[in-house]
C-alpha positions in Angstrom: 71.1 160.1 177.5 68.3 158.5 176.6 69.8 155.9 176.1 71.3 149.4 156.8 73.3 145.6 146.9 73.2 142.1 147.9 77.0 140.7 149.0 78.8 137.4 147.9 76.1 135.3 150.6 73.4 136.9 149.0 74.5 135.5 145.0 75.5 132.3 147.0 72.3 131.4 148.6 70.4 132.6 145.5 72.3 130.2 143.1 72.2 127.1 145.6 68.2 128.0 145.9 67.9 128.1 142.5 69.9 125.2 141.6 67.9 123.3 144.4 64.3 124.4 143.2 65.4 123.4 139.9 65.7 119.9 140.9 62.7 119.9 142.7 60.6 121.4 139.5 59.8 124.2 141.1 60.3 128.1 141.4 63.2 130.0 144.0 60.6 129.2 146.6 60.9 125.7 146.5 64.4 125.9 147.5 65.9 123.8 149.9 65.7 120.8 152.1 62.2 119.8 154.2 62.4 120.7 157.8 60.3 121.4 160.6 57.1 122.5 160.2 57.2 122.3 155.9 60.2 124.8 155.7 61.5 125.5 152.5 65.5 126.1 154.2 68.2 128.2 152.2 71.7 127.0 152.4 74.7 129.0 154.2 72.8 130.5 156.8 74.0 130.6 160.8 72.3 132.1 164.0 69.4 132.3 165.5 65.8 133.7 164.1 63.2 135.0 166.5 59.4 135.4 165.5 57.0 137.0 167.5 53.3 135.1 167.3 50.5 137.2 167.5 47.9 134.2 167.2 49.5 132.2 170.0 51.1 135.3 172.5 54.6 132.9 172.2 58.0 134.3 170.8 59.6 131.1 168.3 63.1 130.6 168.3 64.8 128.9 165.1 68.2 127.6 164.3 68.8 128.9 160.9 71.4 126.3 159.7 68.8 123.2 160.8 65.7 124.8 160.8 65.0 123.3 164.1 62.7 124.7 166.9 64.8 126.0 169.8 62.4 127.1 172.0 58.7 128.5 171.9 58.6 131.0 174.8 56.0 132.8 176.1 55.2 136.8 176.0 52.4 139.2 177.1 49.2 139.1 175.2 49.0 140.0 171.4 52.8 140.6 170.9 53.6 142.8 168.1 57.1 144.3 167.3 60.4 143.1 168.1 63.9 144.4 169.0 67.5 142.7 169.1 70.4 143.9 170.9 73.6 145.3 169.2 75.6 141.9 170.4 71.8 139.7 169.8 72.0 138.4 173.9 68.7 140.4 174.3 65.5 140.4 172.7 62.1 142.6 173.6 58.6 142.1 172.6 55.8 144.9 172.9 52.6 143.2 174.3 50.0 145.3 172.6 47.1 143.5 173.6 44.3 141.8 172.0 40.8 142.3 173.2 42.4 144.0 176.3 45.1 147.0 176.1 48.6 145.3 176.2 51.0 147.3 179.2 54.4 145.4 179.2 57.2 144.3 177.6 58.6 140.6 177.4 62.8 140.4 177.6 64.3 137.4 176.0 67.1 136.1 177.1 68.6 134.4 173.0 71.5 133.0 174.7 69.4 131.1 177.7 66.2 130.7 175.6 63.9 131.5 178.7 61.9 134.7 179.8 64.5 137.0 181.4 61.9 139.3 182.8 58.3 140.7 181.9 58.2 144.9 182.5 55.2 146.3 184.3 54.5 149.8 182.3 51.8 150.9 184.3 49.6 153.9 182.6 51.4 153.4 179.4 49.2 150.9 178.2 49.3 149.8 174.3 53.4 149.5 173.8 54.2 149.2 170.3 57.3 150.3 168.8 60.4 150.0 169.6 64.2 150.6 169.6 67.1 150.1 171.2 69.5 153.2 172.3 72.7 152.8 172.0 74.8 150.5 174.8 71.7 147.9 174.6 70.3 148.8 178.0 67.8 150.9 177.2 65.1 151.0 175.2 62.4 153.5 173.6 59.0 152.3 173.0 55.8 153.8 172.1 52.4 153.8 173.9 49.7 154.2 171.9 47.2 155.1 174.4 49.3 157.4 176.1 50.5 159.6 173.6 54.0 159.5 174.6 57.8 157.4 174.2 58.6 155.9 177.1 62.2 155.1 178.2 62.8 151.4 179.8 66.1 150.0 181.6 65.5 146.6 180.2 67.7 144.4 183.0 66.7 146.9 185.5 63.0 146.3 184.5 61.7 149.5 185.1 60.5 152.9 183.6 63.1 155.5 183.6 62.0 158.2 181.7 58.7 159.5 179.3 58.6 162.4 176.7 55.4 163.4 175.2 54.3 163.0 171.5 51.7 165.7 171.3 49.5 163.6 168.9 47.3 160.5 169.6 47.6 157.1 168.3 51.9 156.9 168.2 52.2 153.5 167.1 55.5 152.6 165.4 58.7 154.8 165.8 62.0 155.3 164.3 65.4 156.3 165.9 68.6 158.5 164.3 71.5 156.8 163.9 73.2 158.4 167.1 70.3 157.9 168.9 69.5 161.5 169.4 66.4 161.9 167.6 63.0 159.8 167.7 60.4 160.2 165.3 56.8 158.7 165.7 54.0 157.9 163.2 50.8 158.9 164.7 47.6 157.4 163.3 44.9 159.7 165.3 47.0 162.7 164.5 47.8 162.4 161.2 51.5 163.5 161.8 54.7 162.1 162.4 56.1 164.2 166.3 60.1 164.6 166.6 61.5 164.4 170.1 64.7 164.9 171.5 65.8 162.2 173.6 68.5 163.7 175.6 66.2 166.6 176.6 63.4 164.2 176.4 61.0 167.3 174.8 58.7 167.0 171.8 60.1 169.5 169.4 57.7 169.5 166.5 55.0 167.9 164.1 54.6 167.1 161.0 51.1 166.7 159.1 51.2 163.5 156.3 48.5 161.8 155.1 45.5 159.6 156.9 46.3 157.1 159.3 50.3 157.1 159.0 52.0 153.8 160.6 54.9 152.6 158.9 57.8 154.6 159.4 61.8 154.7 159.0 64.7 157.5 159.3 68.3 157.7 157.8 70.8 157.5 159.9 71.7 161.2 159.7 67.8 162.0 160.3 67.3 164.4 157.4 64.7 161.8 155.4 61.7 160.5 157.4 59.4 158.2 155.3 56.1 157.1 156.5 53.5 155.0 155.2 49.6 156.1 155.8 47.2 153.7 155.4 44.0 155.3 154.3 45.1 156.4 151.0 48.1 153.5 151.1 50.7 156.0 150.1 54.2 156.6 151.2 55.3 160.4 152.2 58.7 161.8 152.6 59.7 164.5 155.2 62.5 167.0 155.7 62.4 167.4 159.6 64.8 170.9 158.5 62.4 172.3 156.7 59.0 170.5 157.3 58.8 169.7 153.5 56.9 166.8 152.6 57.2 164.6 149.2 54.9 162.2 147.7 56.8 158.9 146.9 54.6 156.0 146.4 51.1 155.2 146.1 48.8 152.4 144.9 49.3 150.4 148.1 46.6 148.2 150.0 48.3 148.8 153.5 52.3 149.8 153.4 52.9 147.8 156.9 56.8 148.6 157.1 59.5 150.8 155.9 63.1 149.2 156.1 66.0 151.2 154.6 69.4 148.7 153.5 72.6 149.4 155.3 73.8 151.7 152.5 70.2 153.3 152.5 70.1 152.8 148.8 67.4 150.9 148.7 64.1 151.0 150.6 61.6 147.9 151.1 57.9 148.1 151.9 55.5 145.1 152.2 52.2 145.4 150.7 50.3 143.2 153.6 46.7 143.6 151.5 48.8 143.6 148.3 50.7 140.1 149.0 53.6 142.0 147.8 57.3 143.2 148.6 58.2 146.7 146.9 61.3 148.0 146.0 62.1 151.6 146.1 65.3 153.4 145.2 65.9 156.1 148.0 67.4 158.9 145.9 64.8 158.6 143.1 62.5 157.5 144.9 61.5 155.6 141.8 60.3 151.6 142.2 62.8 149.3 141.0 60.8 146.1 141.4 58.2 144.1 142.9 58.0 140.6 144.7 54.6 138.7 144.7 54.1 136.5 148.0 50.9 135.4 147.0 48.2 134.9 149.9 51.1 135.5 152.3 50.5 139.0 154.1 54.0 140.4 154.6 54.8 142.3 157.4 58.2 142.8 159.6 61.4 142.9 158.5 64.6 142.1 159.8 68.2 142.0 158.0 70.7 138.7 158.0 73.9 139.9 159.4 74.7 139.7 155.2 73.0 142.9 154.2 72.1 141.2 151.1 69.3 138.6 153.1 66.4 139.9 154.7 63.6 137.8 156.7 60.1 139.0 156.4 57.2 137.4 158.2 54.1 136.3 156.5 51.5 136.5 159.0 48.7 134.4 156.6 50.9 131.7 156.0 52.6 131.0 159.3 56.4 131.2 158.2 58.7 133.6 157.6 60.6 134.1 154.2 64.1 134.5 153.1 64.6 137.1 150.6 67.6 138.1 148.2 67.3 142.2 148.1 69.4 142.7 145.1 67.6 139.9 143.0 64.2 140.5 144.6 63.7 136.4 144.8 62.4 134.4 147.4 65.6 131.9 148.9 63.2 130.0 151.3 60.9 129.5 154.4 60.6 128.8 157.9 57.8 128.0 159.8 56.5 129.8 162.4 54.2 129.9 164.9 50.5 131.9 163.8 50.1 134.9 162.8 53.7 136.3 162.9 54.6 139.9 163.0 58.0 141.1 164.8 60.9 139.3 163.7 64.5 139.5 164.6 67.9 138.4 163.5 70.8 137.1 166.6 74.2 135.9 165.4 74.2 133.2 168.5 73.6 129.6 168.1 71.9 128.9 171.8 71.6 125.0 172.2 68.1 124.2 173.0 67.0 121.7 176.4 68.5 118.6 176.4 70.7 119.1 173.8 73.0 121.3 176.1 
């Protein structure tokens, strides 16, 4: 085969942050202590935050407990999306490109804080959406230019298979829980494609509103949520029947879609609206909003506690830490310019000179 309610920690972080903010005379966003890059840190987080900086073609590694910058490593031109292996050891960046078409993946060794390898994708240019398959040796990545999904062995550093998406501009992808099916958002095709991973086969295509980008799928694969940029809407697709349902509208740019691990809540950052919107997955009802003035919210990743999510703020050069249940900012970490792809690792590597 080719080869998701806030918890006790989330509530503890919120309370600590609000008390600190009150002492400082500010709101939740003012919580925490001063750290490198003007960060405002919540208490109690551990591990490493990894953030891709599109404006500098780098990956920043941050110690969550101290806010200390552990390393800044080079990537290929225009890094966009990031995926982290289940054990937190490996992170892979898609080098989408800026002025020219990117054609590489950068594999990052989190434990050793180094670039492990750069993988050449050849004709499969403009790599973007990416996910690890079960086993953490293989990733699947979209090639927007080729209209394909590419299977790459990250440790051998080679392309080992491909499958066509049957449409143009395949930008993001979503993977079912068992790794058996991939769904891609096709920006030029105005559609979603379904791919059988084991057979490396295009299974079908579903029409959605124009310029789809953000996409997420339930673990069982029975619902695919899609954000369409042209009209600023969310659509839910039933792959078994092909039925589509409008879930929400009024977005400036529904940049990404993320299910909470229990699949009860859906998070959608609006890049142009500078807000994070929350939806009940079952009823499709919007349950709240978190305003992020001037933030430019983009990509998201959960902490090991699913009540806490990290959100890159591309217009401010930082990442927000958010309590999902209370819809409150717990603090911030400074990143590099134009942060986008973001990931969490439970590992706590030591920076050079401190080992």
